[in-house]
Structure formats: C-alpha cells, structure tokens
N, C-alpha and C positions, 0 to 999 in steps of 0.2 A: 571602592567607589559605588555611590548609591545609584541605582537605576530607577528613574522616575518616568512615569507615563503621564502626559498632560493631554487631556481631551479637549478638542475644539468643537463646540456645538453652536448650532444656529441654522436658520432655514435657508433656502436658496437665495443667493445674491446678498448675503449678510455681511461679507467682507473677509471671510476666513482665508480663502486662497490668496487674495492679494496681501493680507497681512503676513502669511508665511513667506511669500515671496519677498516681502520687505524685511522680515525678521532675519533671514539668513545673512544678507549683506551687512546688517548691523552687527550680528554675532561675529562674522568674519573680520569686520573692520575694527573691531574693539571699540565700538562707539558708546557702549552703555554699561549698565549694571552687570549684564551677562556677556561673556566673551567666549568664542569657540576655542576650546583647548586643543582639539584634534580635528583635522580635516575629515569630514564624513566620507565614507566609501562610495555611496550612491544616493545623490540627491538631484538626479536629473530633472525630475518634475518641478522641484523648487527653483532650479536654475532657469527652467523654461518660463516659469512665472516671473521671476526676476527680470528676464530679458524683456518681457512685455513692458515691465515698468521702465526699464532703461530706454526703450524706444518711445516713451511717452504715451503708453496705452495701459489701460487696466486690463488684467487677465480676464479672459472669458470665464463664465461660470463653469465650474467643474461638474461633471456628470458622474453618477456612480457607475463603476465598472467592477468586474470581478477581480481585476488586477490590483493588488495592494500597492500603494505608493507612500508608505510611511516616511516621515522625516525623523531621522535619528542623528543626534549630535551630542558630543561631550562638551559640556559647558563648565566654566568656572566663574566665580564671582570676581569683579574687577579689583576688589580690595583684599582678597585672601586667596589661599590656595585650595579652598573648598571646591570640589568638582562633583558633577552629577552627570549621568547620561539621561538625556531627556528624549523621549519618543513621542511624537505627535502623530497619532494614527490618522490616515487619510479617510475621513468620513464625510461624504457629500452632504449638502444641505437637503437634497432630495431624499436621502436615506433617513435623516433625522425627521423630515416631514412625514414620511411614510410610517416611521415608527410611532409617531404620535397619532396619526389617522387610524392606525390598526390596533393601537395600544399594545404593540409588541415590537421588540427589537431582536433581530437575528442573534443567535446564541454567540457567534464569533464576536459580534460587536458588544454584546453584553459582557463577555469576558474582557474585553479592553476596558470597559468601564470599571470592572472590578479590579483591574490591575492598576488603575490610576488612583493618585491621591490628590489630584487637583484639576481644574478645568477652567476654560474660558468660554463664556457664552457671548455670542455676537448678535447685535441687532443694528441694522443700517438705516440711516435717515433717508427718506425719500425713495426707498426702493419700490420699484413696481411690483415686487413680489410680496411686499407687506400687505397683509389683510388687515384693515382698519380695526382697531379695538372697539368692542361693543361696551355697553354700559355694565356697570358692576353686577347687577342682578342677573342680566342675560348671560354674562361671561361665566359667573359662578355656576349657573345651571348647566351651561355647555361643558364645563369641565367634567361633569358627571355622565356626559353622553358621548364622549369621544368614540368614534367609530361608526356612528349612525349618520344623521344629516351633516355632521361636520366634515364628512369626506368631500363635500362640495367646496369646502374652503374653511379649514380651521383658522380662527383668528390667530394673528401672530402672538399676541400676548398669552393666549391660552396654550399655544404650542410651547412657548418658552417656559411657562409655568410647569408644564409636563416634563420638559427636559430637566428642570431643577428636581423634580420628583425622582426621575431616573438617577440623577447624581446622588441624592439623599439615600437612595436604596442601595447603591453600588460603590461609591468611593470608599476607599480604605483610609485609615488614619495616616498622617504623615510619618516619615521615618523617626522623628522625634516624639511621636505619640500625640502630636497636636491635631486640631480639627482640620479636616480638609478645606483647602482654600478654593474660592471661586472668584475669578476676575470677570466682571460684566464689562464688555467693550462696545460702546456705541460708536460705530464706525461712520465715516463721511462727516465727522464732527466739524470740519472746516466750513460746511454749508450753513451752519447756524449763524444767526446774527450775534452782535456783541452782548446784548442784553441776556440772550439764552446762554451764551458761553459763560458769562460771569455767574449765572445761576447754577450752571453745571449740568452734566449728563444725568445725575441722580434726579434733579428737578425735572428734566425732560422726560425721564421714564415715568415719574410720578404723574405728570400731566398727560402724556400721550398713551401710556400703557399702565394705568392705575392698578390693574390686577397684578401685573408683574411687579410693580413698585411695592405693593403690599406683600406679595410673596417673598420678595427678597428681605423683608424685615421679619419674616416669620419662617426662618430656617436656621438649623443648627450649623450650616456651613459658614465659614469665615469669608464674608463677602467684601469685595472692594470694587468700586465703579471708576471706569476710565472713559475718556472720550479719545478717539483715534482718527488721525488723518495720515494715511499711508504715505502720501507724497506731499502733503501740505497744501493741496489745491485740487480743483476738478479738471483733470486732463481731458475729459470728454467734451466739455462745454467751453471752458476758458482757454481760447486759443493763445492769447498773449501769455498766460501762465505756462501753457504747454512749451511754448517756444523758449521761454526763460528756463524752464526745467531741462530742456534737451541740451541747453548750453552747459549746464553744470552737472547733469545726472542726479543720482540719488543722494549724493553727498550733501548734507545740510538740508535735505528735504524730508518731510514727514515728522510728525510729533505726536505726543500723547498729552492729553489734558488730565492732569492729576491735581489733587487737592493739597494745598500747602497748609498744614495744620498749624504752622507758626504764625503766618500772616492772615490765615483764614480766608483764602481765596483760591480759585481755580486758575491755573497757569499752564502755559505750553512748555512741555519738556521734550527736548530733541531725542530723548532715549526711548526708541520704540520697543525696546526689550522689556520695559517696565511691567506690562501685564503678565508676562511669563515669569519674570524675575521674581515677582511678588508671590505667585503660586508656587514656584520651586523653593523660594526662601533660603538659598545658600549664601 
C-alpha cells in the first residue's frame, strides 16, 4: 500500500484546520470519492475540531506548538480497491507565514515537504488576517525582498507565491511518475454572490490576487482550483443558518465548488473530499 504525504499550506485563518475537521467525518461516513478504509489510531485533535463544527462553531485558529499532531488515515477510492495511507502534517499558518518572512523553513518541516507528492494551498475570503494585494509592479519587487521591510506584513499573495516556490523545490513525483498535484482551495466560498460563484474561484483569484493568479499559470505543478464551504454557510454571523445546522448536524452540510467540464460551469458538489482525492489520485 502506498504511503502518501499531503501538505496543507496557507496563512493564519485560511481555513486549513476547519477543513481537516470536516474532512474526517466525510471520510468516515463514506460520503465522497475517498473513504476511510481503517479507523486511525490517534486523531484526537481532528475530533476536537469536528466537535466545534458539530456544536455550530468554527474551530479557533491553531497555534504552532512543539507537539506534532499529524492526521494519518488509510483511505480507498469509492469505486475501487485502491488504497493509500495519507498523512497530513500539522503545520500552522503562523509557521508558514514565518517561513516566508524569514525566507527559511525549519529542517523538520522541509523534510515533510520532500516526503510529500501533493499539496493543498488555502486562501480564505474576507479573513482579517489577509493582507491586501498590492499592484503587480510593487508585488514583483517585494518578492525579491522578503525578510526586510516585508516583516511588517507580507502581502498574502506574495506569501502564497513563495509557498508555491517551496513546493516546486521540494515535492517529489507521484508514485506513478506523474507531476506533483496542487489543489488551490478558496475557503468561505459561500460568502460570494451568485455572479462571483458562476465566474468561479479561479476568476476570483485573478481579480483579487493577480500575482498569485499569474503564478499558478507559470508552474510545472499540476494545478486544480476549488471553492470550499466547510459547513455550507456562515455559523458565526447567520444565526438562522446556525440553528438549522444544529438541527441536522454535519450531514448534508458543506460543499466544494468544482468545474463541470461537460456543461462548462461551476457547481456545488457535496463531496468535501474532492480537493484531497484529486491530489492523491487513487
């Protein structure tokens, strides 16, 4: 059985923790493309995150600690016997931000990148941790100066471009010899209006983070972009939605926006495992 390491990247409050908390119930419930084949031995922190969601609350931001809390689970494809052990290392947004600010990643975490053959990068809509993008000319200049004045606040799109560079330098080829895959996940996608939804998260990135949009087209990585709503609505603001959610729990809540290549449109898919399933590719 293949052992696969899938890295989750993104800044603070980008949606990584809540996604992992929603991913496990989906794997365990057999709701999507990937299904848990074996019950993991120790996923306490994942269950804690899922409990927040079950109670109608988003999980608090995770802080970097010395204690590793990696998520490891054996999965199989829903339509075959193909299995793989996937490992999602617990790397906080603060650690990724520091790595970009200092132009250096701790050796243990660099080793994790080298063990991985795929990744998910998260960017969240309307996060108060997002640092607004600058114009193209200024952003390009700042890319060459990370570690100086940028320590006061690296623009989010500059940080994400640097994370892609980390991946390009580190990710190994897939078990079948294929190009490493990258899922770009725009979280809190339920907050966009209908027009933005129909244009899709790729258009959103091109408009709001043009440097990142250009970078995604200029990489050898195999890139696919998704929109994500962990629970299908805003639990922190929409009280009526929260009450309806509490009546039913996670079942039937949450979706991924993916592109239908047949009908040429973006649509909601209830399978929240899709961003990981595409990266793993079993």
